[in-house]
C-alpha positions, 0 to 999 in steps of 0.5 A: 658465570655471569657472562654466560647468564647474560648471554643466555638472557640475550639468546632467549630475548632474540628467540622471543623477538623471532617468535613474535616476528614470525607470529606477526608476519603470520597474522598479517599474512592471514589477514591479507588472505582473508581480505583478498578472499573477501574482496573476490568472494573466496573466503578461507574455510576457517578463521582464527579467532583467539583460541577458537576456530569458527567454521565458515558455515557458521559464520555465514549463519551469523552474518545472515542472522545479523542481516535478517534482524535489523530494528528500524530507526523509529523503534518499531518491531524487528523486521527482516530485510531479506524478502522472499525469493521468486520461487518462494513466492510462486510456491505460495501462490501455488499452495495458498492463493490459487486454490482460493482465488480460483476456487471455480473451474474454467469458464464454460462460455467465453471468459470475461475480464471485469476491470473495476476501477475508481479514485482512491477511497471510492471502495471499488472492491464493495461493488464486486457483489453487484458486478459478479451477480451470482456468476462464477468469477474469481475476484482479485484485489492487490490489498487482499493478496497482502494477507497471504504473506507468511509475515504479514502481521509482523510487516503490517504493523511495522512502519518501516519503509522496508516492510512496506517494500517487502509487501509491495514486491510480494503482492506485485509477484502474485498479481502477475502470477494471478493475471497470467494463470487467469489468461492462460486457463480462461478463468473469468476475472473481476479485477480491482484496478483502483488507482491505476492509470488509464494507460495501465487499465486499457493495456490490461484490458487489451491483453485479455481481449487478445486472449479471447476475453470479453472485456468490461470496464466498470467505474465506480465513483462518488463525489470528491468529498466522500472519497477523500474522507474515506481515505483519511478515515480508513488510514486513521483506523489502521493507525489506531489498530497498529497497522501501517497502511499507505497514506493518500495525500490530496494531490494523490487522491486528485490524481487518481480522480483525474485518471479515471476521468481520462480512462472514461474519456478515452474509452468514449472517444475510442472504444477499446473495451466491449462494455463500460459501466459507470457505478454511483453511490450506493452501487447504483448503476448510472451508465451501461452500454456496449460497444456494439450499441448504436451510440457506443459510449456516448454520454459516459463522461458527462454521466461521470462528471454529473455523479462527482458533482451531485450533492450529498443527500441529507442523510449522507451529509449528516454522516459525512459531517459526523464522521469528519468530526470524529476523524479530526478529534482523533488526529488532534488528540495527538496535539501535533498533526503532521502536515500531510494529514493536516492538509487533508483534513483542512481541505475536507473542512473547506469542502464541508463549508463550501459544498456539504453545508450549503447543500444540506436541506434545512429550515431557514430557522434551523440552528443546526447550520450555524452550529455545524459552521462554527464546529467546522470553523473551530476544528479548522483553526485547531488544525492549522495551530497543530500544524504550525506547532509541528516543526518536524516535516519527516514525522510520521502522520499516524497518531499513536494515541487512542481516540474515539470510535470511528467508522471505516469510511463512506459506504457505497 
């Protein structure tokens, strides 16, 4: 009897081992099929997980959701890693951008391209009103197109490189669509080419010229001290408001200034556009000539250099010093200033001591000059000390604490 019970127990144990072996082999087979399907892109329609079976469509939704909601490492808002497709971007252009930018019909006369350019911080778009002069011309700027992105508020407040890339790619696509639409429908266009290289500017003008457009290059320029302060002032205003914006280093600013000079020099030596204008401070036209004039564009480069070297008038110089002080106080309120930001502010203080203050028309017995020099010297020392205290080179240069109200930048 006991022998029979022992045999039954052994038989049940062998049966259990066989079932376990079959289950293990079945699990391994399913795992192998899944891996092969994953590697070849052909996943099985369902996958067993415990007692539930999840459909492949649900699995795809879960996978897409995990890809679309990734939190940046710096703790910023959740930003989607999936950018819009080309068809979606084109649909936004047709439905939202084109009716706004190209509200006017085709040009009754010969269409015109006005390429407004200048160094970073010059605010070429602020000269649009004088360039249009009441005519029906569409104005196009890459910075304005960013606001048409359906998730612009979310992306503009994120400091992740991923968000900046999404906005840049979308804007680039809309710029291409807008330029193509303007050429093919013969819409006169005023294009903001701030920061563009001379090769890109001339290539764009040549493309429109071959399509029958009259081409004008309008260079907007101010002294280096004004435009450099405008870049950092605008950046810190956006930082305080929680908006992410591109930061311009001293090298990038100076490179854009050299690009503008190279453009004017090239056009003067070999005229390839129909008209060339140079617009200085307060939107005043300093040079205006047509290619068909007897002297062509002779003297354009000298006008540009003279405008860049002109000293600030007394009211603008006082405003420049006031804005620099407020901007620096705001940056120093974070106690640690990132090196790229500090380099711009240090360069501005050196410009103030070297160029702005010496050219300020003040009486000999005035105490304003020594007080201003002392203030610039104190802030310069504080900036260098704050930069040395910041031992994290990868730190974002945007201050995150509140500070005094400052203006957007130098106005033309």
